[in-house]
N, CA and C of each residue as an Amber inpcrd file, in Angstrom:
protein
   546
 171.7310000 100.2610000 137.2540000 170.0570000 100.0830000 136.9350000
 169.7860000 101.2240000 137.9100000 169.7960000 101.4560000 138.6460000
 169.6420000 101.8960000 139.6700000 169.3530000 103.8920000 139.3900000
 171.1530000 103.4660000 139.3280000 170.9790000 104.8210000 138.5140000
 170.3820000 105.7400000 137.4340000 170.3940000 104.9100000 136.7940000
 169.4850000 105.5220000 135.6960000 168.1510000 105.9290000 136.2200000
 167.4380000 104.4490000 136.8790000 166.2930000 105.1890000 136.3960000
 166.0800000 106.8330000 138.1150000 167.5370000 106.3210000 139.0260000
 167.4720000 107.6500000 139.4840000 167.9150000 108.9870000 138.5130000
 168.8100000 109.0460000 137.5180000 168.3420000 109.6450000 136.9380000
 167.1280000 110.9460000 135.9590000 166.4350000 109.3470000 136.0260000
 165.1790000 110.0470000 134.5950000 163.8920000 110.3340000 136.3900000
 164.3440000 110.6450000 137.0730000 163.4770000 110.3870000 138.0700000
 164.0410000 112.4620000 138.3250000 165.1070000 111.7850000 138.6030000
 165.9540000 114.0600000 138.6760000 165.5220000 114.3510000 137.3610000
 165.0360000 113.8540000 136.2630000 164.6770000 114.8720000 134.9710000
 163.5300000 115.2830000 134.6920000 162.8000000 114.3120000 135.5210000
 160.9540000 114.8880000 135.2240000 161.2730000 114.8450000 136.6690000
 161.2400000 115.6610000 137.2900000 160.9600000 115.8210000 138.4390000
 161.5440000 117.3510000 138.9110000 163.0660000 118.0760000 137.7530000
 163.4050000 119.5510000 137.1600000 162.4140000 119.2580000 136.4140000
 161.9720000 118.9710000 134.8820000 161.2290000 119.1910000 134.6700000
 159.9970000 119.7850000 134.5370000 158.8870000 119.3610000 136.0110000
 157.6730000 118.9490000 136.4680000 157.6950000 120.3860000 137.3170000
 159.0820000 120.4380000 137.4580000 159.1180000 122.7900000 138.0930000
 159.7130000 123.1820000 137.8620000 160.1810000 123.6270000 136.6700000
 160.3940000 124.2120000 135.5770000 158.9890000 124.7710000 134.7660000
 158.7700000 123.5780000 134.9060000 157.1720000 124.1840000 134.3080000
 156.3940000 124.6630000 134.5850000 156.1110000 123.9050000 136.2250000
 154.8100000 124.6600000 137.2600000 155.4780000 126.1690000 137.1390000
 157.0640000 126.0080000 137.3500000 157.6410000 127.4810000 138.2310000
 157.4570000 129.5430000 136.1910000 157.5380000 128.4560000 135.3760000
 157.1040000 129.0510000 134.7260000 155.4350000 129.1900000 134.5470000
 154.6770000 128.1660000 134.4100000 153.8490000 128.6180000 134.8570000
 153.1620000 129.8380000 135.1630000 153.4870000 129.1780000 136.1970000
 153.1530000 130.6520000 137.1820000 153.4330000 131.9460000 136.8440000
 154.5180000 131.7230000 136.7840000 155.3290000 133.6460000 136.4720000
 154.8310000 133.5510000 135.1140000 154.5060000 133.5420000 134.5630000
 154.0470000 133.8110000 132.8780000 152.3160000 134.3580000 133.5290000
 151.8900000 133.8770000 134.5520000 149.9960000 134.6770000 135.2320000
 150.0390000 135.5290000 136.2010000 150.9720000 135.5090000 136.7390000
 151.5650000 137.2320000 137.8800000 151.5110000 138.0140000 137.0730000
 152.0520000 138.4300000 136.0330000 151.2430000 140.0770000 135.7570000
 150.3230000 139.7340000 134.4310000 149.3800000 138.7510000 134.1550000
 148.5210000 138.5080000 133.4310000 146.8180000 138.2420000 135.1200000
 147.4260000 138.4470000 135.9230000 145.9100000 137.5590000 136.7040000
 144.1860000 138.2050000 136.8180000 143.8930000 138.8490000 135.8920000
 142.8550000 139.5860000 135.1860000 142.5430000 138.9520000 134.4460000
 143.7140000 138.8810000 133.3030000 143.3330000 138.0390000 131.9480000
 142.7230000 136.2950000 132.1810000 144.0180000 135.7340000 133.6890000
 143.8820000 134.2730000 133.8560000 142.6590000 133.8550000 134.7360000
 142.0820000 135.5100000 135.6650000 140.7910000 135.0790000 136.3260000
 139.9660000 134.6640000 135.2140000 139.6820000 135.6090000 134.0900000
 139.2140000 135.5390000 132.9130000 138.6000000 134.2640000 132.1030000
 140.7610000 133.4720000 132.0760000 140.1460000 131.9670000 131.0090000
 139.4200000 131.1680000 132.6730000 139.3660000 131.1750000 133.5300000
 139.0750000 130.7910000 135.0970000 137.7580000 130.6790000 134.6160000
 136.9700000 131.4040000 134.7110000 135.3770000 132.3860000 134.3150000
 135.1830000 131.2250000 133.6160000 135.9850000 131.5730000 132.7910000
 135.4500000 130.9900000 131.2350000 135.2560000 129.2920000 130.2870000
 135.6430000 128.6350000 132.0250000 135.8810000 127.7500000 131.4520000
 134.0880000 126.9270000 132.5680000 134.0360000 128.2740000 132.9600000
 132.3640000 127.9350000 133.7510000 132.3140000 126.4650000 134.5760000
 133.1140000 126.4470000 135.3700000 132.8690000 124.8810000 136.5830000
 132.6840000 125.7760000 137.3720000 133.2090000 126.3500000 138.3960000
 133.6220000 127.2000000 139.5880000 132.0130000 128.3040000 139.6650000
 131.4270000 128.2440000 140.5820000 130.8680000 129.0560000 141.1730000
 131.7570000 130.4860000 140.7020000 131.0490000 131.7650000 140.5090000
 131.7300000 132.7160000 140.1190000 133.2520000 133.2150000 141.5270000
 132.5070000 134.0730000 142.6020000 133.3620000 133.4450000 143.0090000
 134.7930000 133.1640000 144.0430000 133.9610000 131.1010000 144.1130000
 135.4650000 130.1910000 143.7070000 137.1090000 130.6580000 142.8290000
 135.9280000 130.6780000 141.6070000 136.5370000 130.3510000 140.5560000
 137.3150000 131.9640000 140.2610000 137.4360000 133.2140000 141.1250000
 137.8990000 134.2260000 141.1100000 138.6680000 134.5750000 142.3250000
 138.3070000 133.5560000 143.5110000 139.7830000 133.1950000 144.5960000
 141.1470000 132.0150000 144.1350000 140.3540000 130.7370000 143.3670000
 140.7330000 130.1850000 142.4480000 142.0510000 130.6000000 141.9080000
 141.3640000 131.9280000 140.5700000 142.5930000 131.8450000 140.4190000
 143.1840000 132.6710000 139.7700000 143.1910000 133.8080000 141.7210000
 143.9580000 134.3760000 142.4250000 145.2470000 133.9550000 143.4680000
 145.0530000 131.9840000 142.7320000 145.9050000 131.1580000 143.8330000
 146.7530000 130.7680000 143.5270000 146.2850000 130.2700000 142.4510000
 147.1540000 129.3450000 141.2560000 147.4870000 129.6560000 141.1290000
 148.8620000 131.0250000 140.2600000 149.3670000 130.8570000 140.3910000
 150.2840000 130.7340000 141.0200000 150.4830000 131.3160000 142.3780000
 151.2890000 131.2650000 142.7820000 150.8800000 130.1760000 144.2520000
 150.1790000 128.9330000 144.3310000 150.7940000 127.4810000 144.2920000
 151.6110000 127.0370000 143.2010000 151.7760000 127.2990000 141.7450000
 152.6400000 126.6020000 140.9080000 154.3190000 127.6680000 140.9020000
 154.0060000 128.2100000 141.6150000 155.4930000 129.2960000 142.1020000
 155.8840000 128.7790000 142.9530000 155.3430000 128.4940000 143.8820000
 156.1500000 127.9330000 144.8990000 156.0840000 125.7560000 145.2750000
 155.3180000 125.9970000 143.7590000 155.8180000 123.8660000 144.1130000
 157.0150000 124.2150000 143.0300000 157.0670000 124.6970000 142.4220000
 157.9310000 124.4430000 141.2560000 158.4190000 124.7180000 142.2760000
 158.5800000 126.1770000 142.0730000 160.4220000 126.1780000 143.7090000
 160.7470000 125.4020000 144.7230000 159.9240000 125.0770000 145.0900000
 160.3910000 123.6700000 146.3680000 160.5230000 122.3350000 146.0930000
 159.9620000 121.5140000 144.7880000 160.2880000 120.4110000 144.1010000
 161.5220000 120.8090000 142.8210000 161.6370000 121.9970000 142.8050000
 162.9190000 122.0810000 141.8440000 164.4010000 122.0950000 142.7980000
 164.1840000 121.8360000 143.5580000 165.2840000 122.8890000 145.2150000
 165.8100000 121.5020000 145.6860000 164.2700000 120.4540000 145.9540000
 164.3760000 119.3290000 146.0270000 163.7390000 119.8220000 146.9610000
 163.0100000 120.1350000 147.6090000 162.2370000 120.0390000 149.1160000
 160.9440000 119.6950000 149.3420000 160.9880000 118.6400000 149.9100000
 159.0310000 118.0420000 150.8970000 158.7410000 117.6590000 148.8440000
 159.6100000 116.9040000 148.7310000 159.0390000 116.3930000 147.0790000
 158.1630000 115.4760000 147.0210000 158.1060000 114.8270000 147.7280000
 156.9460000 113.8820000 148.3660000 155.5670000 114.3980000 147.8310000
 155.4330000 115.6530000 149.4690000 153.9870000 116.8860000 149.1170000
 154.0940000 117.5880000 148.4930000 154.6520000 118.1900000 147.6230000
 155.0100000 119.1510000 146.3110000 154.6280000 117.7650000 145.3170000
 154.7890000 116.8160000 145.4720000 153.4150000 116.3110000 144.0200000
 152.7140000 115.9000000 144.2640000 151.9290000 115.0380000 145.6800000
 150.7690000 115.9050000 145.2670000 149.9230000 116.6930000 145.0140000
 150.9690000 117.2290000 146.0640000 150.1730000 119.2430000 145.7480000
 149.8650000 119.0760000 143.9780000 150.7750000 118.8720000 142.8650000
 151.0900000 119.0450000 142.1920000 150.4250000 117.6540000 141.1780000
 149.9000000 116.9660000 141.9940000 149.0340000 115.8420000 141.0290000
 146.8630000 116.6580000 141.2470000 146.9270000 116.6230000 142.1000000
 145.8660000 117.2880000 142.7170000 145.5250000 118.7140000 141.5770000
 146.1660000 119.2850000 141.1890000 146.9570000 120.6780000 141.2010000
 145.7600000 120.3020000 139.1760000 146.7630000 119.3330000 138.7170000
 146.8230000 118.8240000 137.5600000 145.6090000 118.5960000 136.9230000
 145.1220000 117.1760000 138.1620000 143.8640000 116.6960000 138.1240000
 142.9580000 118.2430000 138.1090000 142.3250000 118.9380000 138.7830000
 141.6740000 120.3000000 138.7370000 141.1290000 120.0570000 137.1600000
 143.0180000 120.9820000 136.5080000 142.8160000 121.4980000 135.3400000
 143.4580000 121.0090000 134.7040000 142.9220000 119.3580000 133.8250000
 142.6110000 118.5810000 132.9430000 141.0430000 117.9380000 133.0600000
 140.5120000 118.1510000 134.4830000 138.8750000 117.8900000 134.2300000
 137.8720000 118.9280000 133.8380000 138.4620000 120.1250000 133.9470000
 138.2720000 121.3550000 133.5570000 138.0460000 121.1690000 132.3000000
 138.6690000 120.9490000 131.7590000 139.8050000 121.2000000 130.3050000
 139.0250000 120.0800000 129.5050000 138.4380000 118.1120000 130.0880000
 137.3170000 117.6510000 129.8040000 136.4980000 117.9860000 129.3800000
 136.0890000 118.5400000 131.0050000 134.3760000 119.2680000 130.5580000
 134.3070000 119.9600000 129.8560000 135.0690000 120.9160000 129.3720000
 134.3620000 121.8080000 128.3060000 134.3520000 120.9950000 126.8070000
 135.7130000 120.4450000 126.7850000 134.9080000 118.5660000 125.7510000
 134.0710000 118.5590000 125.2160000 133.7020000 118.0230000 126.7070000
 132.8560000 116.6870000 126.4260000 131.2540000 118.2460000 126.4120000
 131.3840000 119.1350000 126.4200000 130.5140000 120.4490000 125.8930000
 130.5750000 120.8960000 125.0290000 131.2310000 119.9400000 123.8430000
 131.7930000 120.6920000 122.4300000 132.6870000 121.3100000 121.8670000
 133.4040000 122.0180000 123.2840000 133.8450000 122.9520000 122.9040000
 135.1740000 121.9930000 121.8120000 136.0410000 122.5240000 121.1010000
 137.3340000 121.8300000 120.6710000 138.3330000 123.0950000 120.5320000
 138.2620000 124.1050000 121.2330000 138.9890000 125.4580000 120.9510000
 138.9180000 125.6890000 122.2990000 140.1480000 126.1230000 123.3650000
 139.9880000 126.6570000 124.1200000 141.0810000 127.8500000 124.4080000
 140.8080000 128.2210000 125.4370000 142.2400000 129.6780000 126.4310000
 142.7890000 128.9840000 127.5670000 143.6210000 127.7630000 126.9950000
 143.6010000 127.0360000 128.5860000 144.7020000 128.4410000 129.7440000
 144.8750000 128.9670000 129.6570000 145.8650000 129.7770000 130.5970000
 146.7960000 129.8010000 131.0800000 147.5440000 128.3400000 130.6440000
 148.7360000 127.9180000 130.9210000 149.5150000 128.7920000 130.9160000
 150.5190000 129.1550000 130.0600000 151.5780000 130.1010000 129.8770000
 151.0620000 131.3400000 129.3240000 150.4520000 132.0100000 128.5170000
 150.2390000 133.1160000 128.3090000 148.4480000 133.1650000 128.3260000
 148.1870000 133.6010000 129.8310000 146.1070000 133.0170000 129.6720000
 145.6270000 134.5590000 128.9470000 144.3330000 134.8450000 128.0950000
 143.8840000 135.8050000 127.8620000 145.0920000 135.9650000 126.1030000
 145.9240000 134.8050000 125.4730000 146.7250000 134.8960000 124.2660000
 146.0150000 134.3000000 123.0550000 145.4080000 133.3410000 123.2220000
 144.3220000 133.1450000 122.2840000 144.0810000 132.0480000 122.3760000
 143.1040000 131.3950000 121.6270000 143.2270000 129.9740000 121.6060000
 143.1490000 128.5300000 120.8160000 143.8330000 127.6060000 121.1760000
 144.1680000 126.1720000 121.0380000 143.2390000 125.2130000 120.8350000
 143.9160000 124.1660000 119.8250000 143.1100000 123.0670000 120.1160000
 142.9700000 122.1290000 120.9690000 141.2890000 122.2170000 122.0360000
 141.3440000 121.6260000 122.8660000 142.9150000 120.5940000 123.6910000
 142.9140000 119.3990000 122.9180000 143.5390000 117.7420000 123.5720000
 145.4260000 118.9050000 123.4100000 145.1140000 119.5760000 122.7810000
 146.5590000 119.4500000 123.1640000 147.2120000 120.1720000 124.5600000
 146.5950000 120.7920000 125.4150000 146.5640000 120.3560000 127.4480000
 145.9400000 119.1800000 127.4300000 144.9920000 118.2420000 127.4240000
 145.1880000 116.7750000 127.5320000 145.8290000 116.7790000 127.4710000
 146.6780000 116.3010000 126.5220000 147.7220000 115.5340000 126.4740000
 149.3040000 115.6270000 127.1940000 149.3670000 116.7130000 127.0620000
 150.6100000 117.9430000 127.7790000 149.5680000 117.6540000 129.6060000
 149.5900000 117.3930000 130.6260000 148.8280000 117.3870000 131.2420000
 148.3350000 116.1380000 131.4570000 148.5400000 115.2770000 130.3820000
 149.3550000 113.6020000 131.1130000 149.8630000 113.6020000 131.0770000
 151.1870000 113.8700000 130.1190000 152.2420000 113.4590000 130.5440000
 152.7050000 114.3540000 131.4580000 152.1600000 115.1080000 131.8810000
 153.1600000 116.2140000 133.2680000 152.2810000 115.1700000 133.9020000
 151.1040000 114.0070000 134.6650000 150.2340000 113.0580000 135.5330000
 151.2150000 112.5710000 135.8330000 151.2050000 111.5030000 133.7720000
 152.6230000 110.3340000 134.0290000 153.6660000 110.4010000 134.9330000
 154.3200000 111.5160000 134.9860000 155.4950000 112.3490000 135.2050000
 156.1100000 112.1290000 136.6930000 155.2210000 113.4490000 136.9700000
 154.2820000 113.8200000 138.2930000 154.6370000 111.8250000 139.4720000
 153.8260000 111.1290000 138.5450000 153.7380000 110.2330000 139.2620000
 154.4460000 109.0750000 139.8740000 155.4270000 109.5460000 138.2490000
 157.4540000 108.7590000 138.7100000 157.7310000 109.1630000 139.7170000
 157.5760000 110.6220000 139.9600000 158.2470000 111.1650000 140.9770000
 157.8060000 110.8660000 142.2770000 156.4410000 110.7370000 142.1980000
 156.2210000 110.5420000 143.8300000 156.4180000 109.2600000 144.3080000
 156.1970000 107.5570000 143.1660000 156.6950000 106.7520000 143.1250000
 158.2060000 106.6900000 143.8760000 158.8330000 107.0630000 143.1330000
 161.0680000 106.6430000 143.4750000 161.1910000 107.7640000 144.5210000
 160.6590000 108.8840000 145.0280000 161.4700000 110.0990000 145.7020000
 160.5770000 109.9530000 147.2940000 161.1700000 109.7770000 147.9460000
 160.9600000 109.3970000 149.4360000 162.2490000 110.9980000 150.5100000
 161.0220000 112.3820000 150.8320000 161.9220000 112.4370000 151.6480000
 162.0950000 112.8110000 153.1290000 163.4620000 112.1280000 153.2460000
 163.0260000 112.6390000 154.7930000 162.3090000 113.4550000 155.7020000
 161.0610000 113.7210000 157.2360000 160.9120000 114.4310000 158.1370000
 161.9800000 115.5430000 157.8310000 163.0300000 116.2580000 157.0280000
 164.2150000 116.7840000 158.2040000 163.6560000 117.7930000 155.9520000
 163.8920000 117.0030000 155.1860000 163.3790000 117.9640000 154.0050000
 164.2990000 117.7680000 152.5410000 165.8240000 117.7970000 153.7920000
 166.9080000 118.6240000 153.3070000 167.1290000 116.6570000 151.6470000
 167.1060000 116.3970000 152.4410000 168.2150000 114.8000000 151.4810000
 166.9200000 113.5970000 150.9490000 167.3270000 113.0640000 149.5890000
 166.4870000 112.1570000 149.8170000 167.1590000 111.0370000 149.4160000
 166.1880000 109.6490000 149.2060000 166.4120000 108.3030000 149.0450000
 165.1340000 108.0750000 148.2710000 165.6350000 107.4380000 147.6460000
 164.8030000 106.3970000 146.5260000 165.2370000 105.0060000 146.6450000
 163.9500000 104.5800000 146.1080000 163.5540000 102.9710000 145.8660000
 163.2880000 102.7060000 145.1330000 163.7790000 101.3020000 145.0310000
 163.3450000 100.9210000 143.3220000 162.6970000  99.6890000 143.0230000
 162.1700000  99.4810000 144.9790000 161.6450000  98.5700000 145.5040000
 160.6240000  97.5760000 144.6700000 160.4350000  96.0990000 144.2220000
 159.4570000  95.3980000 143.7830000 157.3100000  96.7440000 143.9480000
 157.1830000  96.7490000 144.7780000 156.2010000  97.3800000 145.6360000
 156.4650000  98.6690000 144.9630000 157.1320000  99.7780000 144.7570000
 156.6420000 100.2480000 143.3780000 156.3450000 100.9070000 142.5050000
 157.1360000  99.4650000 142.1600000 156.7100000 100.2100000 140.2350000
 155.6930000  98.9470000 139.7820000 155.2320000  98.4260000 140.7700000
 153.3870000  98.1210000 140.8640000 152.8020000  98.8680000 140.3250000
 152.7210000  99.8410000 142.2160000 152.8820000 100.7570000 142.2970000
 151.9510000 102.0860000 140.7710000 153.6920000 102.4800000 141.1780000
 153.8570000 103.4300000 140.2770000 152.8130000 102.1940000 138.3380000
 153.3150000 101.0830000 138.3880000 152.6130000 100.9330000 137.0390000
 151.1990000 100.7980000 137.2240000 150.2140000 100.6100000 137.9390000
 149.0730000 100.9170000 137.9470000 148.3760000 101.7850000 138.5410000
 149.0250000 103.1070000 139.1160000 149.0320000 104.6950000 138.6050000
 148.4800000 105.0980000 137.2790000 150.3070000 104.8550000 136.4820000
 149.5420000 105.1540000 135.4000000 148.9550000 104.3720000 134.7720000
 148.6860000 103.0200000 134.3680000 147.3310000 102.5560000 133.9700000
 145.7970000 103.1250000 134.0170000 145.2830000 103.4910000 135.0430000
 144.4490000 104.1550000 135.7850000 144.5340000 105.4120000 135.4250000
 145.1550000 106.2440000 135.3910000 145.5670000 107.5000000 134.3440000
 144.9550000 106.9650000 132.4660000 146.0120000 106.7440000 132.0200000
 146.1850000 106.1930000 130.8440000 144.0930000 105.6190000 130.3230000
 143.4150000 104.5680000 131.4500000 142.6040000 104.5250000 130.3380000
 141.2270000 105.7980000 131.3920000 141.5270000 106.3260000 132.9620000
 140.9790000 107.8650000 133.0510000 140.4380000 108.9890000 131.5510000
 141.5650000 108.0750000 130.8040000 141.7440000 109.9260000 129.4110000
 141.3520000 109.2050000 127.9720000 141.0400000 108.1490000 128.1330000
 141.0930000 107.0110000 127.2710000 139.7280000 108.2180000 126.9070000
 138.9820000 107.6650000 127.4280000 137.2570000 107.6310000 126.1650000
 137.1290000 109.6750000 125.7980000 138.2930000 110.0170000 126.6150000
 137.9120000 111.6870000 126.5440000 138.3480000 112.2090000 125.2590000
 140.2660000 111.1350000 125.2380000 140.6870000 111.2490000 123.8000000
 139.6290000 110.5320000 122.2730000 139.3170000 109.2240000 122.6870000
 138.4610000 108.7600000 121.5940000 137.1670000 109.6800000 120.6460000
 137.0580000 110.3640000 122.3010000 135.1800000 111.7540000 121.5330000
 136.0220000 112.2540000 120.9460000 137.5040000 113.0720000 121.3010000
 137.7080000 114.1870000 121.0820000 138.3550000 114.0960000 119.7110000
 138.5350000 112.9630000 119.3710000 139.6520000 112.2070000 118.1060000
 138.1830000 112.5040000 117.0250000 136.9900000 111.1850000 117.4210000
 135.7820000 111.4030000 117.0560000 135.2480000 112.7950000 116.6410000
 134.8730000 113.9920000 117.3750000 134.7110000 115.1470000 117.0240000
 135.4760000 115.9820000 115.7340000 137.4240000 115.4150000 115.7320000
 137.9300000 116.2260000 115.3760000 137.3310000 115.9630000 113.4160000
 137.4220000 114.6320000 113.8570000 136.8000000 114.1410000 112.4080000
 136.0200000 114.0300000 111.8250000 134.8390000 114.5800000 112.2410000
 133.5320000 114.9930000 112.1930000 133.7250000 116.2300000 111.2870000
């Protein structure tokens, strides 16, 4: 059973890493378009939004690469979780403002509008996957090897975090479905 859980953790780690690496690389040649997307969210002051738009692709590339090769898994996963929470909160804020379509800027900024629930659902799945990775991977100080712990406290912790994430997104999902059927 532990090899099965290890395989799931490895698969999720590689999947999240490739998604972040791909997203960051896709934004690099379209930095101005991504800056416009971040400004259009109208969440941050203009100067902060411009700075944020300039560093996010770099952070995504670095985190994706380090997670893919297995360096500093715990720290990188925490950075990814915080980044995903920021993305998701900005998208949810626009949903609560009444927007149904949005250019999330995830993989091809400036390429068009998509239904707002798609990036929210994708981010929830990435949050759940990253939470699983965080709860099961522990890197020692040298960052070159890892051990996996499958103790009961990790299972309980992972279950509670996943439950909290699901509860956090339930009202937004219900609101979005209500808007869609109007």
